[in-house]
Each structure stands twice: as structure tokens, then as C-alpha cells.
C-alpha positions in Angstrom: -57.8 67.7 24.2 -54.1 66.9 25.7 -51.9 70.3 25.8 -48.0 71.1 25.6 -47.3 72.6 29.1 -44.1 73.5 29.9 -42.1 73.0 32.9 -38.9 75.2 34.0 -36.4 73.5 36.2 -33.6 74.7 37.0 -33.7 77.8 34.6 -34.1 75.2 31.8 -38.1 74.4 30.1 -39.0 70.8 30.2 -42.2 69.6 28.0 -44.9 67.7 28.6 -48.2 66.0 27.1 -51.0 66.8 29.7 -55.0 66.3 29.1 -57.2 67.4 31.8 -59.8 65.0 34.0 -61.7 64.8 36.8 -60.1 63.0 39.3 -59.9 62.2 43.1 -62.3 62.3 45.8 -64.4 65.2 44.5 -64.1 64.3 41.4 -62.5 67.6 40.4 -60.6 68.7 37.0 -56.7 67.8 37.7 -54.2 68.0 34.7 -52.5 64.2 34.4 -49.1 64.2 32.5 -49.5 61.9 29.3 -46.1 62.0 28.1 -42.5 63.2 29.2 -41.4 64.6 26.3 -38.1 66.6 27.3 -36.2 69.7 25.9 -37.6 71.6 23.3 -35.3 70.0 20.9 -36.7 66.7 22.3 -40.2 68.5 21.4 -39.1 69.7 17.8 -37.7 66.1 17.2 -40.5 64.0 18.9 -40.8 62.1 15.8 -38.8 62.4 12.6 -42.2 61.8 10.1 -44.4 64.4 8.9 -48.1 63.8 8.5 -49.9 64.5 5.1 -51.7 68.0 6.2 -54.3 70.1 4.1 -52.7 72.5 1.8 -53.4 75.3 4.2 -51.6 73.4 7.0 -48.2 72.6 5.0 -46.3 74.6 6.2 -47.4 74.6 10.1 -44.9 72.9 12.3 -45.9 69.7 13.1 -45.3 66.2 14.4 -46.3 62.8 15.4 -45.7 60.1 18.0 -47.3 57.0 17.7 -47.3 54.0 19.1 -48.6 50.2 19.0 -52.0 50.6 18.7 -54.1 47.5 16.5 -53.2 44.5 18.5 -53.9 45.6 22.1 -56.9 47.5 21.3 -58.0 44.4 18.9 -57.6 42.1 21.4 -59.0 44.4 24.5 -62.0 45.2 22.5 -61.8 40.7 22.1 -62.2 40.3 25.5 -64.6 42.8 26.4 -66.9 41.0 24.0 -66.4 37.5 25.7 -66.7 39.5 29.4 -63.3 38.4 30.7 -63.1 41.0 33.2 -66.5 39.5 34.6 -65.1 36.1 34.5 -62.2 37.2 36.3 -64.1 39.8 38.9 -67.2 36.3 39.4 -64.2 33.8 40.0 -61.6 35.4 41.7 -61.7 37.8 45.1 -62.3 41.4 44.4 -59.0 43.2 44.8 -57.8 46.7 43.7 -53.9 47.6 42.8 -52.8 51.0 42.1 -56.0 52.0 41.4 -56.7 48.8 39.2 -59.0 46.1 39.5 -57.5 42.4 39.8 -59.0 40.8 37.0 -57.9 44.5 34.5 -54.1 43.6 35.6 -54.6 40.4 34.7 -56.1 41.1 31.6 -53.0 43.4 30.7 -50.6 40.9 31.4 -52.7 38.4 29.0 -52.4 40.9 26.0 -48.2 41.7 26.8 -48.1 37.2 26.7 -49.6 37.1 23.6 -48.2 40.6 21.6 -44.7 40.5 23.4 -43.9 37.5 25.8 -41.9 38.2 28.3 -41.2 38.8 31.9 -43.4 40.9 34.3 -40.5 43.0 35.3 -40.5 44.3 31.4 -44.2 45.1 31.2 -44.3 48.7 32.0 -41.3 49.6 29.3 -43.6 47.7 27.1 -46.5 49.6 27.7 -45.2 52.8 27.3 -44.9 51.9 23.3 -47.8 51.1 23.4 -51.6 52.9 23.4 -53.5 50.9 26.2 -52.0 53.4 28.6 -54.0 56.3 26.7 -57.0 54.4 25.8 -57.3 52.6 29.1 -56.0 55.5 31.6 -53.4 54.0 33.2 -50.0 55.0 34.0 -47.3 51.9 33.1 -45.0 53.1 36.0 -47.8 52.3 38.6 -48.1 48.0 36.8 -44.4 47.1 38.4 -43.5 43.4 38.5 -44.5 43.0 42.3 -47.6 45.0 41.2 -48.7 42.0 38.7 -47.5 39.1 41.2 -49.8 40.7 44.0 -52.7 40.0 41.3 -51.8 37.1 40.6 -51.6 35.9 44.2 -54.3 33.8 46.3 -55.7 32.0 43.0 -56.4 28.2 43.2 -56.5 25.6 40.6 -60.6 25.4 41.6 -61.1 28.9 40.6 -58.8 29.0 37.5 -61.0 25.4 36.9 -64.0 27.3 37.1 -63.1 30.5 34.9 -62.1 28.1 32.1 -65.5 26.6 31.9 -66.8 30.5 32.0 -64.5 31.4 29.6 -65.3 28.2 27.0 -69.6 28.7 27.5 -68.8 32.3 26.7 -66.5 31.9 23.5 -69.1 29.1 22.2 -72.0 31.5 22.4 -70.0 33.3 19.8 -68.6 30.5 18.1 -71.0 26.9 18.9 -68.6 23.8 18.6 -69.5 20.2 18.8 -68.0 19.0 21.6 -69.4 15.9 21.5 -65.9 15.0 19.0 -62.7 16.5 20.2 -58.7 15.9 20.5 -56.6 15.2 23.5 -52.4 15.6 23.4 -49.6 16.7 26.2 -46.9 18.6 25.9 -44.2 20.0 28.6 -42.4 23.2 29.4 -39.3 23.4 30.5 -37.9 26.0 33.0 -34.8 27.2 34.8 -36.0 26.6 38.2 -33.2 25.9 40.5 -32.7 22.1 41.9 -32.7 22.9 45.2 -35.9 25.0 45.4 -38.6 22.6 46.9 -41.3 25.2 47.0 -42.2 24.3 43.5 -43.6 21.1 43.5 -45.0 20.5 40.2 -41.7 21.3 38.1 -39.9 18.0 38.4 -37.2 16.0 35.6 -39.1 14.0 32.9 -38.5 13.3 29.1 -38.8 16.9 27.5 -40.7 17.0 24.2 -37.9 19.8 23.3 -34.8 17.6 24.2 -34.2 19.6 27.6 -34.2 16.3 29.7 -31.4 18.7 32.2 -34.0 20.8 33.6 -37.1 20.4 35.4 -40.3 20.5 33.9 -44.1 20.7 34.1 -46.0 18.8 32.2 -49.7 20.3 30.3 -52.5 18.0 29.5 -55.2 19.0 27.0 -58.3 18.7 25.0 -59.5 21.2 21.6 -61.9 20.4 18.7 -61.2 20.5 15.2 -63.7 23.6 14.3 -62.8 26.0 17.5 -59.0 25.6 18.3 -58.6 26.8 21.6 -57.9 25.3 25.4 -61.0 23.9 26.0 -60.2 21.6 29.0 -56.9 21.6 30.5 -54.8 20.5 33.5 -51.0 20.7 34.8 -49.0 17.6 36.1 -45.9 17.0 37.2 -43.5 17.4 34.8 -41.8 13.5 35.5 -45.5 12.0 35.3 -45.4 10.0 31.5 -48.9 10.5 29.4 -49.6 7.1 30.3 -49.9 7.2 34.1 -51.7 10.8 33.5 -54.2 9.7 31.1 -56.7 7.9 33.9 -56.4 11.0 35.9 -57.1 13.4 33.0 -60.0 11.8 31.3 -61.8 11.3 34.7 -60.9 15.0 35.1 -62.4 15.7 31.6 -65.4 13.7 31.8 -66.5 15.8 35.4 -65.4 19.4 33.4 -67.5 18.5 29.9 -70.9 18.1 32.0 -70.5 21.9 32.6 -71.0 22.2 28.8 -74.0 20.3 28.4 -72.8 16.9 28.5 -74.0 14.8 30.7 -73.1 11.2 29.5 -69.2 11.0 28.5 -69.7 7.9 26.2 -71.3 9.9 23.6 -68.0 12.2 23.2 -65.7 10.6 20.9 -62.2 11.6 21.8 -59.2 10.8 19.5 -55.8 10.5 21.1 -52.3 9.0 19.9 -51.1 5.5 21.2 -48.5 6.9 23.8 -51.3 6.5 26.4 -52.4 2.8 25.1 -53.0 0.4 28.1 -55.2 -2.1 28.7 -55.8 -0.4 32.4 -56.5 3.0 30.8 -58.7 1.9 27.8 -61.4 -0.4 30.8 -61.2 3.5 32.8 -62.3 5.3 29.7 -64.9 7.4 30.0 -65.4 7.9 26.5 -65.4 7.0 23.0 -62.4 6.8 21.3 -60.1 6.7 18.3 -56.7 6.7 18.8 -53.7 5.0 17.5 -52.0 1.1 18.3 -49.1 -0.2 18.1 -48.7 -3.5 15.9 -45.8 -5.0 17.4 -48.8 -7.0 19.9 -50.6 -8.0 16.5 -48.0 -9.1 13.8 -50.9 -11.1 12.1 -51.8 -7.3 10.5 -48.5 -7.1 8.7 -49.5 -10.0 6.7 -52.2 -7.6 4.4 -50.4 -7.3 1.3 -50.7 -3.3 0.2 -52.3 -4.2 -3.2 -55.3 -5.1 -0.9 -55.7 -1.5 0.6 -57.8 1.3 -1.2 -57.8 5.1 -1.5 -59.8 7.3 0.2 -59.8 11.0 0.2 -60.4 12.6 3.9 -62.1 15.5 4.9 -58.9 17.6 4.9 -58.4 17.0 1.3 -55.0 14.4 2.0 -55.7 10.6 0.9 -54.3 7.8 2.4 -54.7 4.1 1.4 -56.5 2.1 3.7 -57.8 -1.3 4.8 -60.9 -1.9 7.0 -60.8 -4.5 9.6 -64.5 -4.9 10.7 -63.5 -6.6 14.3 -60.3 -6.7 16.2 -59.0 -7.6 19.4 -56.5 -4.9 21.0 -55.2 -4.2 24.2 -58.4 -6.2 25.9 -60.5 -4.2 23.9 -63.0 -5.3 20.6 -63.7 -2.7 18.5 -62.7 -1.7 14.6 -59.5 -0.9 13.3 -58.2 0.4 10.2 -54.8 -0.3 9.1 -53.2 2.6 6.9 -50.7 3.4 4.9 -48.7 6.8 4.7 -46.3 7.5 2.0 -44.3 10.4 4.0 -44.2 7.5 6.9 -42.8 5.1 4.6 -39.9 7.5 3.6 -39.2 8.9 7.2 -38.7 5.1 8.0 -36.7 4.3 4.9 -34.3 7.2 5.5 -34.0 6.4 9.5 -33.3 2.1 7.9 -30.5 4.3 5.5 -29.0 6.2 8.4 -28.6 2.9 10.6 -27.5 0.4 7.6 -24.5 3.4 7.3 -23.7 3.2 10.3 -23.8 -0.6 10.6 -21.5 -0.4 7.4 -19.0 2.1 9.1 -18.4 -0.1 12.4 -17.7 -3.1 10.4 -15.1 -1.3 8.6 -13.8 0.1 11.8 -14.0 -3.3 13.0 -12.0 -5.1 9.9 -9.5 -1.8 9.9 -8.2 -3.1 13.5 -7.9 -6.9 12.6 -4.4 -7.9 13.4 -3.6 -5.0 15.9 -2.8 -6.1 19.4 -5.0 -2.8 20.6 -6.7 -2.6 17.9 -11.2 -2.8 18.6 -11.1 -6.6 16.9 -8.1 -7.8 20.0 -9.9 -6.0 22.6 -13.7 -7.3 21.2 -12.1 -10.7 21.3 -9.7 -10.5 24.6 -13.1 -9.4 26.4 -15.1 -12.0 25.0 -11.9 -15.1 25.3 -11.9 -13.4 29.4 -16.0 -14.0 29.6 -15.4 -17.9 28.3 -12.2 -18.5 30.9 -14.5 -17.0 33.7 -17.6 -19.3 32.5 -15.1 -22.4 32.6 -14.0 -22.1 35.4 -17.5 -21.5 37.1 -18.3 -25.3 35.7 -15.4 -26.7 36.7 -16.1 -25.6 39.8 -19.6 -26.9 40.1 -18.3 -30.4 38.5 -15.9 -30.5 40.8 -18.8 -30.3 43.7 -20.9 -32.7 42.2 -17.9 -35.8 41.7 -17.2 -34.8 45.5 -20.6 -35.1 46.6 -21.2 -38.1 44.9 -18.1 -39.8 46.6 -19.2 -38.8 49.7 -22.4 -40.3 49.4 -20.6 -43.3 48.2 -18.5 -43.7 51.0 -21.3 -43.0 53.7 -23.2 -45.7 51.8 -26.0 -43.4 51.0 -28.7 -44.3 47.9 -27.4 -42.9 44.5 -30.6 -43.9 42.5 -32.9 -40.6 41.7 -32.4 -37.7 39.8 -29.0 -37.0 40.7 -27.0 -34.1 39.8 -25.5 -34.2 36.3 -22.1 -32.6 35.7 -22.2 -29.9 32.8 -20.0 -29.8 29.4 -17.3 -27.6 28.9 -18.2 -25.8 25.8 -15.7 -25.3 23.1 -13.8 -22.1 22.7 -15.0 -21.1 18.7 -13.3 -18.0 17.9 -15.2 -17.3 14.2 -18.7 -18.0 16.5 -17.9 -15.5 19.5 -16.6 -12.5 16.6 -19.3 -12.8 14.5 -21.8 -13.2 17.8 -19.9 -10.4 19.0 -20.0 -8.1 15.7 -23.9 -8.8 15.4 -24.9 -7.4 19.0 -22.1 -4.0 19.0 -23.2 -3.3 15.1 -27.0 -3.9 15.5 -27.5 -2.3 19.0 -30.9 -0.5 18.5 -31.1 -2.1 15.0 -33.0 -4.8 15.2 -34.9 -4.6 11.6 -31.1 -5.0 10.4 -30.8 -9.2 11.4 -33.7 -9.3 9.0 -31.4 -8.7 6.1 -27.8 -8.7 7.3 -25.1 -11.4 6.8 -21.5 -11.3 8.7 -19.1 -14.3 8.6 -15.9 -14.5 10.1 -13.2 -17.0 9.5 -10.2 -17.8 11.2 -7.1 -19.1 8.9 -5.5 -22.2 10.0 -2.0 -20.6 10.2 -1.5 -19.6 13.6 -0.4 -15.8 13.2 -2.4 -15.2 10.1 -5.2 -12.3 10.6 -9.1 -13.3 10.7 -11.2 -11.9 7.8 -14.3 -10.8 8.2 -17.4 -10.1 5.4 -20.4 -8.7 5.5 -23.8 -8.5 3.5 -27.1 -6.8 2.8 -29.7 -9.3 1.0 -31.5 -7.0 -1.0 -34.5 -9.3 -2.0 -35.2 -9.3 2.2 -34.5 -6.1 2.6 -37.0 -4.9 -0.4 -39.4 -7.7 1.1 -39.0 -6.6 4.9 -39.4 -2.6 4.0 -42.4 -3.6 1.9 -44.0 -5.8 4.8 -43.4 -3.3 8.1 -42.6 0.1 6.4 -45.4 2.5 6.1 -48.1 1.1 8.2 -50.0 1.9 10.9 -52.9 1.5 13.1 -56.4 3.5 14.2 -58.6 1.9 16.6 -61.6 2.7 17.7 -64.4 1.3 20.3 -67.2 2.8 18.0 -67.7 -0.2 15.6 -70.4 1.7 14.0 -68.0 4.1 12.4 -66.9 4.2 8.6 -63.8 3.9 7.3 -63.7 7.3 6.2 -65.0 8.8 9.6 -62.1 7.4 11.5 -59.5 8.4 9.4 -60.9 11.8 8.7 -61.2 12.4 12.4 -58.0 11.0 13.6 -55.9 13.1 11.0 -57.5 16.3 12.6 -55.5 15.2 15.5 -53.1 18.3 14.2 -55.4 20.8 15.9 -53.8 20.3 19.1 -50.6 19.9 17.8 -50.5 22.8 16.3 -52.5 24.9 19.8 -49.4 23.2 21.6 -47.1 24.7 18.9 -48.6 28.4 19.2 -48.0 28.0 23.0 -44.3 27.5 22.3 -43.8 30.1 19.3 -41.1 32.9 21.0 -42.7 35.7 18.9 -46.0 35.5 20.2 -48.1 33.6 22.9 -45.6 31.2 24.1 -45.8 30.6 27.6 -42.0 30.5 28.1 -39.9 32.5 29.1 -41.9 32.1 32.9 -40.0 33.4 35.7 -42.1 31.9 38.1 -41.0 29.3 40.8 -44.4 28.4 42.6 -46.9 26.0 41.7 -49.6 28.6 42.6 -48.1 31.3 40.0 -47.0 28.8 37.6 -50.4 27.6 37.4 -52.3 31.6 37.3 -49.4 32.4 34.0 -50.4 29.3 32.1 -54.1 30.3 32.7 -53.1 34.0 31.6 -51.6 32.3 28.8 -53.5 29.8 27.6 -57.0 32.3 27.7 -55.3 34.6 25.7 -54.7 32.6 22.9 -58.6 31.5 23.5 -59.2 35.5 23.1 -56.7 35.6 20.0 -58.6 33.1 18.1 -62.0 34.5 18.6 -60.0 37.2 17.2 -59.2 35.2 14.3 -62.0 33.7 13.5 -63.9 37.5 13.4 -61.2 38.4 10.8 -62.3 35.4 8.8 -66.0 36.4 9.3 -64.9 39.4 7.2 -63.2 38.0 5.1 -59.4 38.2 6.5 -57.5 34.7 6.5 -54.7 34.8 8.5 -52.7 32.4 11.1 -53.2 33.9 14.7 -49.1 35.1 14.2 -50.0 36.8 11.0 -53.0 38.6 12.3 -50.7 39.8 15.2 -47.8 40.7 13.2 -50.6 43.0 10.9 -52.3 44.2 13.9 -48.7 45.6 15.2 -48.8 47.6 12.3 -51.6 50.0 13.1 -50.7 52.7 14.7 -51.7 55.7 16.5 -50.5 58.8 18.3 -50.2 62.5 18.8 -50.2 65.3 17.0 -48.4 68.3 18.1 -48.7 71.5 15.9 -47.2 74.8 16.4 -45.4 73.2 19.8 -48.7 74.4 21.2 -51.7 71.9 20.3 -51.9 68.5 21.0 -54.3 65.7 19.3 -55.0 61.9 19.5 -55.0 60.6 15.6 -54.7 57.1 13.7 -51.9 56.8 11.2 -52.4 56.8 7.3 -53.3 52.8 6.8 -53.3 50.9 3.8 -55.7 49.1 2.6 -55.5 45.8 4.1 -55.0 47.5 7.7 -57.8 49.6 7.0 -60.2 46.4 6.5 -58.8 44.9 10.0 -59.2 47.8 11.7 -62.7 48.0 10.3 -63.3 44.7 12.2 -61.8 46.1 15.4 -64.1 49.1 15.7 -66.9 46.4 15.3 -66.1 44.2 17.9 -66.0 47.8 20.0 -69.3 48.5 18.7 
């Protein structure tokens, strides 16, 4: 039982919440300070919240100080069930810092990342607002950023990979998952690491999926499953390495890693990925069977299939697709099966993009028209630039022709033979301002909008009068436009080297690719779970930091599944949000006695906490 203890300093009374524990080498009883309260005024106003007390105690002087409890203790209990600390102890060299094991410190850092992602420097202040110091019996001030940094030190990439394998094995013992059907994708995380920092090799500038190409980044390749959405296999790689280049390295690594989960023949594993990794080289070296999206530009004949020939299929997730089966298909050096699909959402998105391009095209043409007749207008500048190119071309042709004629005269004067293939004079092209203007307007107006060239027309007419201005007109052929969109829009090709799969199975499996996209979305959630912000600037610390975050997501997903088993269905974010409303703390009566209790809970909170208690049991 905790007690209130006073100490006199400079003739003033200060109060502390203390508890007697056996500690030290002789295990002798000592008072440990649980909480500094302060002056008697602070003690009375500890928290302006009254507890409902029995009738006989309603007039007692009772105050209550509460702490966040539900989410912290739930994640801790789930980690204990999985044996995360034991995994860390097995894979990482044993080490004690401030009286705590390395594994316990890493676990606490993981819990912080899941509930309130922040710097390691903020850990102590955050821990003081939670029930963890009381229940796990540690002093938050001992866990400074330096202590956590030292706990992360010395952990190698190989040790991280081994810990990840053991964690997945433990979770699969609780929730068996089919390792023969997996999903692969990539993402990246930008950092604020200085450009001149040469200690960090993995963070480099590249195409950033969050549009921060101005910053250094590291990239993450990951494999998961649709029925157990945790990071099963993952690997960090350089931020400037594109997905297509990383694909071969990561799939080779995954083929070796998956053997630790009882899969001896990688070809029995069906892996799903998007089209960014496709190449003949990658397909030929791929150790797995696969389903993937494939570009149709190399297979233009597929656009000829009419939508009327497509059939409607209801997928496992309840969504519908219109699809056309291609039993035998040659693609990127492979022979397999294809399914051509039509998606109304994709069609609508492409139509929206097309309308945007048409508006930009019309705006550009309007701008050119309004500049006609102005000496410094855009049309005049365009014609002057084109005329300058024409004049330079004429000068080069004239020089070439002079050289040819001179060579012929020299041969004739020397009695040389002129039979056989001779250099021919080049013809000087005529200047046609209308044709040049039309070509220039098309090239500029349709830049990045090649699809418009199928159904737009531009006409430039130069009047006979010397000072009269040219006229420019443009037109969009609606019939050609409708035919173009019907032929090309909304269609997507899904391919597989497994010809024995049904069209339903191929499309349903590919649609489940959203599971890994959701996992990446969770890892970038700024409220919970986020890998960012990260304040490390060496490759080793970044790898350990990412390990802590991804393992935390795996623990959280396992906890969510436990809640789901109890008919409590939440997203990971909503579950953490609900659990954080469960609080415990100290009840202080008559400024003398203190007791640890839970705040009163509503029915939903009680159901959640019952699951947490069962984990501990």
C-alpha cells in the first residue's frame, strides 16, 4: 500500500507518494518515491476529480491522480504473451542499463511508438503520464534518450532478421497464416538528415512517394498476407534504388527467409505485386509463382477486345469487376494467363485526367490566339524561334551543297573518276509559316498529353495580305474522343504464370493487394505507429528504429485480432484510441492513505479491459 510522506525543506512541508519495496543487495525494505506531489495546496488539488465513494465515505477528503493505462498495459501484456523480450534476449547480446535489461528498454520504446510517436528524448516525460513506471517498477528519468540509444547500439542487420523470423513464428502459432499466398510492395520514408552527413549511407535522394524529393530518404520492401496483416518479411535499402532494381534482390532474400517458416519450395508460394517491378529479367529470375499487373503498351492488341464481351465477376471482398479471360498470353518473355479487367473507378479517374488535359490544351491555344498580331506576343516569339532554326538549317544545307560541288570540280579537274555512288545535293525546304505554326502549337499544347493527338485538330491560316494576322482554330472531335476513351480507358491487365488459376481467384487475390497498402498507411500515421519522425542519422540506428516500429505494428495487429475474437471489431488506430481512455491512478484519502485503483469504466471500456486481463492470465 502506498503512503503519503512529507519532508520539510526550508521550513516548508513537501509531499511525496511513496511505497515500501525490498531492494538493494540485501533486499532490505526501503521507501521508493512513486510521485512528487509538492505543497499541501498541490496535494489537495492533485486532480479536481472526485470518485464515487460508499455512503460512509462521501464526506471524506478524497482526491485522485490518474494515468494512461489501457493501451500501454494491453501492448505490454500482448508482448509478454508473444515473448518479445525473450526473442530480444535470444537474438541480441545481453546488456543492462540503469538496472533494466536491453530487451525491456526496447519493448518500452516500442510501446511509446505505437501510442505516441515521438523522439527518444521525449520518452521520460511521456512515461510519467502513463501507468508503466508503477506497474513495471522503473524510474522514467532513468530512461533518457542516451539510455535508449545505448540499448539500440550494437544490434546488427543479421540479428534483426533473426528476431523478425522468431517474432513471425510466435505470432503464427497464435494465428496461423497461409505463407503460400503473399503480397509484396515498397515504400520510402523521408528524413531531415544533412546532405553532408557521410555517416549515413542508406539515406539518399530519390523519387519520394510523399512528394519530398528534396530530402534524403530510405526505402522499405515488405511482404505480408491478407489474413494476417503484419510485416512478415522486410528489408531496408538505399533511397535512390528504384523498385525494379530492388525486386530481384528482395525476392531472393525472401526466398531464403521463407524457408525458416516451413516453405522449402518457393515456387509453391504465390506472390502478388504491382506492375512497377516488371521486366523480362525480373520475371526470369523470380523464385516464386506470381500475380501482377502488367502494362498494356507492349500488348496493344488487347485494347481491341470489346467491353460487351466482358463478364461481371463478384470478388471475395464483395466488389464486382468486369473481366475478360485470356487463357494463354505471352508477356515479358513469359507464357502464362491474363485477365483483362474494366474498372469504372479507373475509367472515371482517367476521364477526369483527360478533361484536365483538354482544359490545359484549350487554355494554351487561347493564349496563342490572343497573342497573334503582337510583336512580342507568344505567337510571334514562337515563329521567330522557328524561323531562326529554319535559317540555320538552310545555312547548313547550303554549306553542304557548296562542299559537294567543290569536291566534284576538284575531281573533274584532276581527271578523277565520277562514276559510282556520288554525294547528292540536298534540297532546300520551303518556309511554310502555317505548317510550322501548326506543328509548334501541337508540340507545345500536347506536351505530356499525347492521347489528345488522336482526336484534336489545329488549323493555322496565313492570309495573302502582307500585314494581315494569321487565324488559328482548333477542334475536338467528340466522336473520335468517345471511341478513344471506350477503347483505352478503364482497362487493366492482370497476369500470372499460374495457368491453372480461375479468373475469380486471380482477380480476388490481386484485389487483396490493398492489405499491404494499408500496412504502409499505418506506418505513416502521424497519430499512432508512425516510423516518422525518426531522429537517427546512422544506418545501424535507423535499422533498429524501423525494427522497433514494425514489430510494434505486428504486436498491435495481434492485439486487434484478440479483440476481434471477443467480438470487438476495431481498426488498429481506433483500438488504441479507445484503450487510451482507460486510466488508473492513486486514490488519496484524508491526505494520508493512497490506493491504486482503476477509473470507473463504461461497458465498452470494460469489455476491452477484460480482454487485456485475459492476456495477462
